GUKOL-765347 format. One record per atom (N, C-alpha, C): residue number from 1; x, y, z; atom name; residue in one letter. Coordinates in Angstrom, 3 decimals, padded with zeros to 6 digits. Example, Ala and Ser with C-alpha at 12.3 -4.5 7.8 and 13.67 -1.06 7.14 Angstrom:
% GUKOL-765347
@num->1; east->013.190; north->-005.690; up->007.800; atomo->N; residuo->A
@num->1; east->012.300; north->-004.500; up->007.800; atomo->CA; residuo->A
@num->1; east->013.200; north->-003.300; up->007.800; atomo->C; residuo->A
@num->2; east->012.850; north->-002.250; up->007.080; atomo->N; residuo->S
@num->2; east->013.670; north->-001.060; up->007.140; atomo->CA; residuo->S
@num->2; east->012.900; north->000.030; up->007.870; atomo->C; residuo->S
% end
This chain:
% GUKOL-765347
@num->1; east->000.847; north->-001.022; up->-000.170; atomo->N; residuo->X
@num->1; east->-000.136; north->000.124; up->-000.200; atomo->CA; residuo->X
@num->1; east->000.856; north->001.383; up->-000.032; atomo->C; residuo->X
@num->2; east->002.000; north->001.540; up->000.943; atomo->N; residuo->X
@num->2; east->002.589; north->002.329; up->000.831; atomo->CA; residuo->X
@num->2; east->003.598; north->002.550; up->-000.426; atomo->C; residuo->X
@num->3; east->003.728; north->001.782; up->-000.809; atomo->N; residuo->X
@num->3; east->004.364; north->001.612; up->-002.368; atomo->CA; residuo->X
@num->3; east->003.450; north->002.251; up->-003.392; atomo->C; residuo->X
@num->4; east->002.187; north->001.959; up->-003.557; atomo->N; residuo->X
@num->4; east->001.045; north->002.848; up->-004.295; atomo->CA; residuo->X
@num->4; east->001.078; north->004.101; up->-004.187; atomo->C; residuo->X
@num->5; east->001.057; north->004.329; up->-002.786; atomo->N; residuo->X
@num->5; east->001.058; north->005.748; up->-002.525; atomo->CA; residuo->X
@num->5; east->002.239; north->006.732; up->-003.152; atomo->C; residuo->X
@num->6; east->003.264; north->005.949; up->-002.913; atomo->N; residuo->X
@num->6; east->004.368; north->006.893; up->-003.100; atomo->CA; residuo->X
@num->6; east->004.493; north->006.815; up->-004.869; atomo->C; residuo->X
@num->7; east->004.198; north->005.827; up->-005.412; atomo->N; residuo->X
@num->7; east->004.250; north->005.755; up->-006.889; atomo->CA; residuo->X
@num->7; east->003.114; north->006.696; up->-007.438; atomo->C; residuo->X
@num->8; east->002.199; north->006.863; up->-006.698; atomo->N; residuo->X
@num->8; east->000.792; north->007.707; up->-006.921; atomo->CA; residuo->X
@num->8; east->001.238; north->009.159; up->-006.999; atomo->C; residuo->X
@num->9; east->002.015; north->009.748; up->-005.780; atomo->N; residuo->X
@num->9; east->002.445; north->010.592; up->-005.631; atomo->CA; residuo->X
@num->9; east->003.533; north->011.178; up->-006.635; atomo->C; residuo->X
@num->10; east->004.399; north->010.236; up->-007.041; atomo->N; residuo->X
@num->10; east->005.469; north->010.709; up->-008.084; atomo->CA; residuo->X
@num->10; east->004.772; north->010.799; up->-009.545; atomo->C; residuo->X
@num->11; east->003.331; north->010.177; up->-009.581; atomo->N; residuo->X
@num->11; east->002.853; north->010.338; up->-010.864; atomo->CA; residuo->X
@num->11; east->001.875; north->011.527; up->-010.861; atomo->C; residuo->X
@num->12; east->001.903; north->011.715; up->-009.725; atomo->N; residuo->X
@num->12; east->000.838; north->013.160; up->-009.745; atomo->CA; residuo->X
@num->12; east->001.697; north->014.342; up->-009.909; atomo->C; residuo->X
@num->13; east->002.975; north->014.541; up->-009.430; atomo->N; residuo->X
@num->13; east->003.776; north->015.396; up->-009.505; atomo->CA; residuo->X
@num->13; east->004.468; north->015.518; up->-011.220; atomo->C; residuo->X
@num->14; east->004.561; north->014.456; up->-011.815; atomo->N; residuo->X
@num->14; east->004.864; north->014.312; up->-012.931; atomo->CA; residuo->X
@num->14; east->003.907; north->015.006; up->-013.827; atomo->C; residuo->X
@num->15; east->002.502; north->014.416; up->-013.614; atomo->N; residuo->X
@num->15; east->001.310; north->015.018; up->-014.076; atomo->CA; residuo->X
@num->15; east->001.247; north->016.367; up->-013.845; atomo->C; residuo->X
@num->16; east->001.396; north->017.108; up->-012.828; atomo->N; residuo->X
@num->16; east->001.526; north->018.522; up->-012.932; atomo->CA; residuo->X
@num->16; east->002.432; north->019.135; up->-013.610; atomo->C; residuo->X
@num->17; east->003.603; north->018.721; up->-013.573; atomo->N; residuo->X
@num->17; east->004.777; north->019.220; up->-014.050; atomo->CA; residuo->X
@num->17; east->004.614; north->019.412; up->-015.885; atomo->C; residuo->X
@num->18; east->004.167; north->018.496; up->-016.233; atomo->N; residuo->X
@num->18; east->003.732; north->018.123; up->-017.855; atomo->CA; residuo->X
@num->18; east->002.388; north->019.060; up->-018.361; atomo->C; residuo->X
@num->19; east->001.208; north->018.870; up->-017.552; atomo->N; residuo->X
@num->19; east->000.217; north->019.676; up->-018.018; atomo->CA; residuo->X
@num->19; east->000.144; north->021.079; up->-017.633; atomo->C; residuo->X
@num->20; east->000.572; north->021.469; up->-016.536; atomo->N; residuo->X
@num->20; east->000.313; north->022.677; up->-016.086; atomo->CA; residuo->X
@num->20; east->001.132; north->023.898; up->-016.838; atomo->C; residuo->X
@num->21; east->000.365; north->024.892; up->-017.171; atomo->N; residuo->X
@num->21; east->001.042; north->025.901; up->-017.855; atomo->CA; residuo->X
@num->21; east->002.562; north->026.122; up->-017.325; atomo->C; residuo->X
@num->22; east->003.232; north->026.382; up->-018.229; atomo->N; residuo->X
@num->22; east->004.832; north->026.682; up->-017.732; atomo->CA; residuo->X
@num->22; east->005.358; north->025.446; up->-017.059; atomo->C; residuo->X
@num->23; east->004.850; north->024.150; up->-017.344; atomo->N; residuo->X
@num->23; east->005.223; north->023.199; up->-016.635; atomo->CA; residuo->X
@num->23; east->006.597; north->022.295; up->-017.220; atomo->C; residuo->X
@num->24; east->006.744; north->022.900; up->-018.700; atomo->N; residuo->X
@num->24; east->007.629; north->022.517; up->-019.473; atomo->CA; residuo->X
@num->24; east->008.870; north->022.747; up->-019.176; atomo->C; residuo->X
@num->25; east->008.892; north->024.195; up->-018.869; atomo->N; residuo->X
@num->25; east->010.380; north->024.928; up->-018.391; atomo->CA; residuo->X
@num->25; east->010.726; north->024.569; up->-017.445; atomo->C; residuo->X
@num->26; east->009.660; north->024.358; up->-016.500; atomo->N; residuo->X
@num->26; east->009.679; north->023.737; up->-014.747; atomo->CA; residuo->X
@num->26; east->010.376; north->022.804; up->-014.854; atomo->C; residuo->X
@num->27; east->009.980; north->021.732; up->-015.881; atomo->N; residuo->X
@num->27; east->010.471; north->020.517; up->-015.699; atomo->CA; residuo->X
@num->27; east->012.054; north->020.515; up->-016.198; atomo->C; residuo->X
@num->28; east->012.534; north->021.283; up->-017.274; atomo->N; residuo->X
@num->28; east->013.574; north->021.492; up->-017.823; atomo->CA; residuo->X
@num->28; east->014.887; north->022.066; up->-016.567; atomo->C; residuo->X
@num->29; east->014.373; north->023.272; up->-016.040; atomo->N; residuo->X
@num->29; east->015.012; north->023.531; up->-014.646; atomo->CA; residuo->X
@num->29; east->015.365; north->022.694; up->-013.991; atomo->C; residuo->X
@num->30; east->014.203; north->021.768; up->-013.456; atomo->N; residuo->X
@num->30; east->014.323; north->020.710; up->-012.267; atomo->CA; residuo->X
@num->30; east->015.662; north->019.707; up->-013.030; atomo->C; residuo->X
@num->31; east->015.470; north->019.329; up->-014.361; atomo->N; residuo->X
@num->31; east->016.252; north->018.205; up->-014.722; atomo->CA; residuo->X
@num->31; east->017.768; north->019.001; up->-014.726; atomo->C; residuo->X
@num->32; east->017.953; north->020.211; up->-015.134; atomo->N; residuo->X
@num->32; east->019.368; north->020.604; up->-015.381; atomo->CA; residuo->X
@num->32; east->019.767; north->020.682; up->-013.832; atomo->C; residuo->X
@num->33; east->018.782; north->021.110; up->-012.817; atomo->N; residuo->X
@num->33; east->019.355; north->021.269; up->-011.740; atomo->CA; residuo->X
@num->33; east->020.018; north->019.873; up->-011.230; atomo->C; residuo->X
@num->34; east->019.148; north->018.701; up->-011.429; atomo->N; residuo->X
@num->34; east->019.587; north->017.224; up->-011.034; atomo->CA; residuo->X
@num->34; east->020.621; north->016.645; up->-011.747; atomo->C; residuo->X
@num->35; east->021.033; north->017.416; up->-013.051; atomo->N; residuo->X
@num->35; east->022.123; north->017.095; up->-013.805; atomo->CA; residuo->X
@num->35; east->023.320; north->017.387; up->-013.154; atomo->C; residuo->X
@num->36; east->023.445; north->019.010; up->-012.823; atomo->N; residuo->X
@num->36; east->024.367; north->019.529; up->-011.883; atomo->CA; residuo->X
@num->36; east->024.608; north->019.016; up->-010.704; atomo->C; residuo->X
@num->37; east->023.555; north->018.721; up->-009.894; atomo->N; residuo->X
@num->37; east->023.897; north->018.171; up->-008.696; atomo->CA; residuo->X
@num->37; east->024.362; north->016.798; up->-008.858; atomo->C; residuo->X
@num->38; east->024.027; north->015.895; up->-009.723; atomo->N; residuo->X
@num->38; east->024.681; north->014.728; up->-010.183; atomo->CA; residuo->X
@num->38; east->026.263; north->014.649; up->-010.457; atomo->C; residuo->X
@num->39; east->026.620; north->015.747; up->-011.234; atomo->N; residuo->X
@num->39; east->027.952; north->015.872; up->-011.551; atomo->CA; residuo->X
@num->39; east->028.724; north->016.370; up->-010.394; atomo->C; residuo->X
@num->40; east->028.454; north->017.306; up->-009.673; atomo->N; residuo->X
@num->40; east->028.805; north->017.695; up->-008.472; atomo->CA; residuo->X
@num->40; east->029.232; north->017.151; up->-007.665; atomo->C; residuo->X
@num->41; east->028.248; north->015.820; up->-007.208; atomo->N; residuo->X
@num->41; east->028.319; north->014.493; up->-006.464; atomo->CA; residuo->X
@num->41; east->029.488; north->013.945; up->-006.935; atomo->C; residuo->X
@num->42; east->029.458; north->013.502; up->-008.123; atomo->N; residuo->X
@num->42; east->030.871; north->012.914; up->-009.076; atomo->CA; residuo->X
@num->42; east->031.995; north->013.377; up->-008.853; atomo->C; residuo->X
@num->43; east->032.005; north->014.778; up->-008.760; atomo->N; residuo->X
@num->43; east->033.384; north->015.527; up->-008.689; atomo->CA; residuo->X
@num->43; east->033.648; north->015.426; up->-006.969; atomo->C; residuo->X
@num->44; east->032.731; north->015.512; up->-006.380; atomo->N; residuo->X
@num->44; east->033.245; north->015.505; up->-004.930; atomo->CA; residuo->X
@num->44; east->033.786; north->013.870; up->-004.529; atomo->C; residuo->X
@num->45; east->033.134; north->012.740; up->-005.096; atomo->N; residuo->X
@num->45; east->033.438; north->011.504; up->-004.911; atomo->CA; residuo->X
@num->45; east->034.937; north->011.174; up->-005.292; atomo->C; residuo->X
@num->46; east->035.292; north->012.122; up->-006.734; atomo->N; residuo->X
@num->46; east->036.449; north->011.850; up->-007.475; atomo->CA; residuo->X
@num->46; east->037.577; north->012.556; up->-006.678; atomo->C; residuo->X
@num->47; east->037.312; north->013.890; up->-006.299; atomo->N; residuo->X
@num->47; east->037.914; north->014.701; up->-005.124; atomo->CA; residuo->X
@num->47; east->038.362; north->013.750; up->-003.705; atomo->C; residuo->X
@num->48; east->037.629; north->013.145; up->-003.073; atomo->N; residuo->X
@num->48; east->037.791; north->012.193; up->-002.192; atomo->CA; residuo->X
@num->48; east->038.653; north->010.913; up->-002.329; atomo->C; residuo->X
@num->49; east->038.379; north->010.451; up->-003.564; atomo->N; residuo->X
@num->49; east->039.335; north->009.374; up->-004.099; atomo->CA; residuo->X
@num->49; east->040.626; north->009.726; up->-004.062; atomo->C; residuo->X
@num->50; east->040.658; north->010.921; up->-004.673; atomo->N; residuo->X
@num->50; east->041.867; north->011.420; up->-005.337; atomo->CA; residuo->X
@num->50; east->042.815; north->011.985; up->-003.733; atomo->C; residuo->X
@num->51; east->042.018; north->012.305; up->-002.827; atomo->N; residuo->X
@num->51; east->042.835; north->012.625; up->-001.575; atomo->CA; residuo->X
@num->51; east->042.967; north->011.326; up->-000.509; atomo->C; residuo->X
@num->52; east->042.287; north->010.218; up->-000.887; atomo->N; residuo->X
@num->52; east->042.341; north->008.788; up->-000.128; atomo->CA; residuo->X
@num->52; east->043.652; north->008.385; up->-000.947; atomo->C; residuo->X
@num->53; east->043.746; north->008.455; up->-002.057; atomo->N; residuo->X
@num->53; east->044.839; north->007.753; up->-002.787; atomo->CA; residuo->X
@num->53; east->045.706; north->008.484; up->-003.485; atomo->C; residuo->X
@num->54; east->046.408; north->009.268; up->-002.894; atomo->N; residuo->X
@num->54; east->047.224; north->010.314; up->-003.052; atomo->CA; residuo->X
@num->54; east->048.620; north->009.797; up->-003.355; atomo->C; residuo->X
@num->55; east->048.811; north->008.918; up->-002.300; atomo->N; residuo->X
@num->55; east->050.022; north->008.048; up->-002.611; atomo->CA; residuo->X
@num->55; east->050.192; north->007.040; up->-003.462; atomo->C; residuo->X
@num->56; east->049.264; north->006.294; up->-003.666; atomo->N; residuo->X
@num->56; east->049.166; north->005.241; up->-004.844; atomo->CA; residuo->X
@num->56; east->049.187; north->006.168; up->-006.028; atomo->C; residuo->X
@num->57; east->048.648; north->007.102; up->-006.530; atomo->N; residuo->X
@num->57; east->048.770; north->008.243; up->-007.660; atomo->CA; residuo->X
@num->57; east->050.354; north->008.764; up->-007.967; atomo->C; residuo->X
@num->58; east->050.757; north->008.881; up->-006.611; atomo->N; residuo->X
@num->58; east->052.258; north->009.442; up->-006.882; atomo->CA; residuo->X
@num->58; east->053.292; north->008.184; up->-007.064; atomo->C; residuo->X
@num->59; east->052.602; north->006.945; up->-007.021; atomo->N; residuo->X
@num->59; east->053.637; north->005.966; up->-007.159; atomo->CA; residuo->X
@num->59; east->053.470; north->005.448; up->-008.450; atomo->C; residuo->X
@num->60; east->052.441; north->005.981; up->-009.316; atomo->N; residuo->X
@num->60; east->052.299; north->005.554; up->-010.567; atomo->CA; residuo->X
@num->60; east->053.586; north->006.194; up->-011.726; atomo->C; residuo->X
@num->61; east->053.820; north->005.524; up->-012.640; atomo->N; residuo->X
@num->61; east->054.628; north->005.954; up->-013.369; atomo->CA; residuo->X
@num->61; east->054.234; north->007.242; up->-014.491; atomo->C; residuo->X
@num->62; east->054.983; north->008.088; up->-014.893; atomo->N; residuo->X
@num->62; east->054.669; north->009.516; up->-015.831; atomo->CA; residuo->X
@num->62; east->053.557; north->008.779; up->-016.690; atomo->C; residuo->X
@num->63; east->053.724; north->007.794; up->-017.436; atomo->N; residuo->X
@num->63; east->052.922; north->007.573; up->-018.493; atomo->CA; residuo->X
@num->63; east->051.444; north->006.796; up->-017.949; atomo->C; residuo->X
@num->64; east->051.556; north->005.982; up->-016.804; atomo->N; residuo->X
@num->64; east->050.644; north->005.800; up->-016.376; atomo->CA; residuo->X
@num->64; east->049.516; north->006.995; up->-015.796; atomo->C; residuo->X
@num->65; east->050.176; north->007.892; up->-014.924; atomo->N; residuo->X
@num->65; east->049.420; north->008.897; up->-014.746; atomo->CA; residuo->X
@num->65; east->048.547; north->009.696; up->-016.019; atomo->C; residuo->X
@num->66; east->049.695; north->010.028; up->-016.993; atomo->N; residuo->X
@num->66; east->049.146; north->010.438; up->-017.985; atomo->CA; residuo->X
@num->66; east->047.794; north->009.896; up->-018.911; atomo->C; residuo->X
@num->67; east->048.002; north->008.505; up->-018.821; atomo->N; residuo->X
@num->67; east->046.723; north->007.572; up->-019.270; atomo->CA; residuo->X
@num->67; east->045.724; north->007.903; up->-018.386; atomo->C; residuo->X
@num->68; east->045.934; north->007.939; up->-017.196; atomo->N; residuo->X
@num->68; east->044.798; north->007.885; up->-016.472; atomo->CA; residuo->X
@num->68; east->044.180; north->009.533; up->-016.256; atomo->C; residuo->X
@num->69; east->044.720; north->010.295; up->-016.098; atomo->N; residuo->X
@num->69; east->044.196; north->012.101; up->-016.224; atomo->CA; residuo->X
@num->69; east->043.785; north->012.171; up->-017.963; atomo->C; residuo->X
@num->70; east->044.131; north->011.464; up->-018.612; atomo->N; residuo->X
@num->70; east->043.881; north->011.725; up->-019.866; atomo->CA; residuo->X
@num->70; east->042.355; north->011.038; up->-020.013; atomo->C; residuo->X
@num->71; east->042.126; north->009.701; up->-019.688; atomo->N; residuo->X
@num->71; east->040.865; north->009.237; up->-019.510; atomo->CA; residuo->X
@num->71; east->039.840; north->009.829; up->-018.883; atomo->C; residuo->X
@num->72; east->040.352; north->010.273; up->-017.590; atomo->N; residuo->X
@num->72; east->039.249; north->011.048; up->-016.925; atomo->CA; residuo->X
@num->72; east->039.019; north->012.645; up->-017.477; atomo->C; residuo->X
@num->73; east->039.787; north->013.308; up->-018.174; atomo->N; residuo->X
@num->73; east->039.428; north->014.067; up->-018.993; atomo->CA; residuo->X
@num->73; east->038.425; north->013.968; up->-019.995; atomo->C; residuo->X
@num->74; east->038.828; north->012.934; up->-020.933; atomo->N; residuo->X
@num->74; east->038.086; north->012.457; up->-022.040; atomo->CA; residuo->X
@num->74; east->036.754; north->012.098; up->-021.540; atomo->C; residuo->X
@num->75; east->036.759; north->011.660; up->-020.487; atomo->N; residuo->X
@num->75; east->035.148; north->011.134; up->-019.834; atomo->CA; residuo->X
@num->75; east->034.452; north->012.485; up->-019.637; atomo->C; residuo->X
@num->76; east->034.923; north->013.307; up->-018.875; atomo->N; residuo->X
@num->76; east->034.766; north->014.625; up->-018.839; atomo->CA; residuo->X
@num->76; east->034.057; north->015.503; up->-020.184; atomo->C; residuo->X
@num->77; east->035.073; north->015.287; up->-020.774; atomo->N; residuo->X
@num->77; east->034.528; north->016.150; up->-022.260; atomo->CA; residuo->X
@num->77; east->033.470; north->015.199; up->-022.885; atomo->C; residuo->X
@num->78; east->033.372; north->013.989; up->-023.151; atomo->N; residuo->X
@num->78; east->032.605; north->013.014; up->-023.550; atomo->CA; residuo->X
@num->78; east->030.916; north->013.526; up->-023.160; atomo->C; residuo->X
@num->79; east->030.928; north->013.365; up->-021.609; atomo->N; residuo->X
@num->79; east->029.708; north->013.808; up->-020.792; atomo->CA; residuo->X
@num->79; east->029.110; north->015.062; up->-021.213; atomo->C; residuo->X
@num->80; east->030.374; north->016.093; up->-021.229; atomo->N; residuo->X
@num->80; east->029.800; north->017.661; up->-021.493; atomo->CA; residuo->X
@num->80; east->029.246; north->017.448; up->-022.972; atomo->C; residuo->X
@num->81; east->029.672; north->016.843; up->-024.036; atomo->N; residuo->X
@num->81; east->029.375; north->017.085; up->-025.243; atomo->CA; residuo->X
@num->81; east->028.084; north->015.679; up->-025.669; atomo->C; residuo->X
@num->82; east->027.536; north->015.022; up->-024.742; atomo->N; residuo->X
@num->82; east->026.383; north->014.565; up->-024.762; atomo->CA; residuo->X
@num->82; east->025.417; north->014.738; up->-025.719; atomo->C; residuo->X
@num->83; east->024.718; north->015.754; up->-025.326; atomo->N; residuo->X
@num->83; east->023.692; north->016.288; up->-026.038; atomo->CA; residuo->X
@num->83; east->024.064; north->016.369; up->-027.674; atomo->C; residuo->X
@num->84; east->025.306; north->016.795; up->-027.856; atomo->N; residuo->X
@num->84; east->025.828; north->017.474; up->-029.207; atomo->CA; residuo->X
@num->84; east->025.920; north->015.971; up->-029.959; atomo->C; residuo->X
@num->85; east->026.293; north->015.024; up->-029.283; atomo->N; residuo->X
@num->85; east->026.878; north->013.586; up->-030.064; atomo->CA; residuo->X
@num->85; east->025.464; north->012.932; up->-030.107; atomo->C; residuo->X
@num->86; east->024.624; north->013.212; up->-028.941; atomo->N; residuo->X
@num->86; east->023.338; north->012.722; up->-029.507; atomo->CA; residuo->X
@num->86; east->022.575; north->013.167; up->-030.611; atomo->C; residuo->X
@num->87; east->022.901; north->014.409; up->-030.962; atomo->N; residuo->X
@num->87; east->022.264; north->014.776; up->-031.720; atomo->CA; residuo->X
@num->87; east->022.325; north->014.432; up->-033.244; atomo->C; residuo->X
@num->88; east->023.617; north->013.801; up->-033.329; atomo->N; residuo->X
@num->88; east->023.767; north->013.359; up->-034.460; atomo->CA; residuo->X
@num->88; east->023.375; north->011.904; up->-034.959; atomo->C; residuo->X
@num->89; east->022.524; north->011.422; up->-034.072; atomo->N; residuo->X
@num->89; east->021.769; north->010.002; up->-034.306; atomo->CA; residuo->X
@num->89; east->022.570; north->009.065; up->-033.789; atomo->C; residuo->X
@num->90; east->022.417; north->007.825; up->-034.583; atomo->N; residuo->X
@num->90; east->022.815; north->006.743; up->-034.001; atomo->CA; residuo->X
@num->90; east->024.663; north->006.608; up->-034.388; atomo->C; residuo->X
@num->91; east->024.906; north->007.441; up->-035.185; atomo->N; residuo->X
@num->91; east->026.382; north->007.331; up->-035.174; atomo->CA; residuo->X
@num->91; east->027.122; north->007.973; up->-034.353; atomo->C; residuo->X
@num->92; east->026.293; north->009.099; up->-033.687; atomo->N; residuo->X
@num->92; east->026.799; north->010.128; up->-032.485; atomo->CA; residuo->X
@num->92; east->026.931; north->009.134; up->-030.896; atomo->C; residuo->X
@num->93; east->025.609; north->008.316; up->-030.903; atomo->N; residuo->X
@num->93; east->025.221; north->007.350; up->-029.725; atomo->CA; residuo->X
@num->93; east->026.727; north->006.417; up->-029.976; atomo->C; residuo->X
@num->94; east->027.049; north->006.087; up->-031.064; atomo->N; residuo->X
@num->94; east->027.866; north->005.100; up->-031.478; atomo->CA; residuo->X
@num->94; east->029.682; north->005.651; up->-030.841; atomo->C; residuo->X
@num->95; east->029.580; north->006.912; up->-031.414; atomo->N; residuo->X
@num->95; east->030.653; north->007.793; up->-030.976; atomo->CA; residuo->X
@num->95; east->031.149; north->007.556; up->-029.464; atomo->C; residuo->X
@num->96; east->030.029; north->007.988; up->-029.071; atomo->N; residuo->X
@num->96; east->029.635; north->008.291; up->-027.498; atomo->CA; residuo->X
@num->96; east->030.265; north->007.212; up->-026.748; atomo->C; residuo->X
@num->97; east->029.505; north->006.168; up->-027.172; atomo->N; residuo->X
@num->97; east->029.863; north->004.800; up->-026.687; atomo->CA; residuo->X
@num->97; east->031.443; north->004.388; up->-026.463; atomo->C; residuo->X
@num->98; east->031.952; north->004.575; up->-027.554; atomo->N; residuo->X
@num->98; east->033.230; north->004.207; up->-028.154; atomo->CA; residuo->X
@num->98; east->034.323; north->005.264; up->-027.467; atomo->C; residuo->X
@num->99; east->033.885; north->006.677; up->-027.334; atomo->N; residuo->X
@num->99; east->034.625; north->007.406; up->-026.256; atomo->CA; residuo->X
@num->99; east->034.585; north->006.812; up->-025.005; atomo->C; residuo->X
@num->100; east->033.477; north->006.432; up->-024.211; atomo->N; residuo->X
@num->100; east->033.645; north->006.036; up->-023.015; atomo->CA; residuo->X
@num->100; east->034.319; north->004.590; up->-022.892; atomo->C; residuo->X
@num->101; east->033.898; north->004.158; up->-023.745; atomo->N; residuo->X
@num->101; east->034.620; north->002.509; up->-023.358; atomo->CA; residuo->X
@num->101; east->036.314; north->002.961; up->-023.869; atomo->C; residuo->X
@num->102; east->036.663; north->003.917; up->-024.220; atomo->N; residuo->X
@num->102; east->038.077; north->004.236; up->-024.616; atomo->CA; residuo->X
@num->102; east->038.490; north->004.745; up->-023.127; atomo->C; residuo->X
@num->103; east->037.681; north->005.453; up->-022.543; atomo->N; residuo->X
@num->103; east->038.059; north->006.044; up->-021.071; atomo->CA; residuo->X
@num->103; east->037.968; north->004.824; up->-020.025; atomo->C; residuo->X
@num->104; east->037.170; north->003.917; up->-020.117; atomo->N; residuo->X
@num->104; east->037.156; north->002.709; up->-019.497; atomo->CA; residuo->X
@num->104; east->038.305; north->002.009; up->-019.591; atomo->C; residuo->X
@num->105; east->038.863; north->002.033; up->-020.786; atomo->N; residuo->X
@num->105; east->039.991; north->000.898; up->-020.990; atomo->CA; residuo->X
@num->105; east->041.269; north->001.350; up->-020.492; atomo->C; residuo->X
@num->106; east->041.332; north->003.019; up->-020.715; atomo->N; residuo->X
@num->106; east->042.493; north->003.604; up->-020.411; atomo->CA; residuo->X
@num->106; east->042.692; north->003.328; up->-018.593; atomo->C; residuo->X
@num->107; east->041.516; north->003.539; up->-017.910; atomo->N; residuo->X
@num->107; east->041.626; north->003.280; up->-016.396; atomo->CA; residuo->X
@num->107; east->041.740; north->001.992; up->-015.887; atomo->C; residuo->X
@num->108; east->041.417; north->000.986; up->-016.912; atomo->N; residuo->X
@num->108; east->041.457; north->-000.626; up->-016.804; atomo->CA; residuo->X
@num->108; east->043.121; north->-000.711; up->-016.985; atomo->C; residuo->X
@num->109; east->043.719; north->-000.076; up->-017.970; atomo->N; residuo->X
@num->109; east->045.058; north->-000.036; up->-018.402; atomo->CA; residuo->X
@num->109; east->045.847; north->000.087; up->-017.144; atomo->C; residuo->X
@num->110; east->045.595; north->001.255; up->-016.709; atomo->N; residuo->X
@num->110; east->046.455; north->001.678; up->-015.442; atomo->CA; residuo->X
@num->110; east->046.213; north->000.875; up->-014.300; atomo->C; residuo->X
@num->111; east->045.089; north->000.341; up->-013.952; atomo->N; residuo->X
@num->111; east->045.191; north->-000.177; up->-012.903; atomo->CA; residuo->X
@num->111; east->045.702; north->-001.967; up->-013.088; atomo->C; residuo->X
@num->112; east->045.786; north->-002.229; up->-014.058; atomo->N; residuo->X
@num->112; east->046.706; north->-003.637; up->-014.507; atomo->CA; residuo->X
@num->112; east->048.038; north->-003.264; up->-014.355; atomo->C; residuo->X
@num->113; east->048.774; north->-002.399; up->-015.020; atomo->N; residuo->X
@num->113; east->049.864; north->-002.075; up->-015.166; atomo->CA; residuo->X
@num->113; east->050.236; north->-001.790; up->-013.892; atomo->C; residuo->X
@num->114; east->049.660; north->-001.140; up->-012.843; atomo->N; residuo->X
@num->114; east->050.064; north->-000.567; up->-011.575; atomo->CA; residuo->X
@num->114; east->050.107; north->-001.539; up->-010.547; atomo->C; residuo->X
@num->115; east->049.334; north->-002.677; up->-010.728; atomo->N; residuo->X
@num->115; east->049.329; north->-003.781; up->-009.760; atomo->CA; residuo->X
@num->115; east->050.738; north->-005.116; up->-010.403; atomo->C; residuo->X
@num->116; east->051.217; north->-004.886; up->-011.370; atomo->N; residuo->X
@num->116; east->052.309; north->-005.478; up->-011.954; atomo->CA; residuo->X
@num->116; east->053.296; north->-005.655; up->-011.062; atomo->C; residuo->X
@num->117; east->054.142; north->-006.429; up->-010.498; atomo->N; residuo->X
@num->117; east->055.183; north->-006.671; up->-009.730; atomo->CA; residuo->X
@num->117; east->056.215; north->-006.908; up->-010.878; atomo->C; residuo->X
@num->118; east->057.381; north->-006.008; up->-010.703; atomo->N; residuo->X
@num->118; east->058.264; north->-005.787; up->-011.050; atomo->CA; residuo->X
@num->118; east->058.556; north->-005.197; up->-012.635; atomo->C; residuo->X
% end
């Protein structure tokens, strides 16, 4: 019963935001705020990881650090260009996925290389 009430409340809010006059722009503002909050939380999480693992990052070789920071930077640029890339249709979505896959592989490469002994 509680789940049905919660679902009904969310559905009612969604209905009001889509049907009410000015609901579309209000919904866009809310979605933009949620997106900004999401990226701020990711940034804070990344900063916390950086502070906790500073010694490990200093122990990486220059090449590993370059690949790691380059992968993070490319991921940020890819997320920033999401709307632009998705505007190109299927080819843009494929490019977006390839770029994020490349970033993931860079992080994985650094992880594997940093754990090798010798």
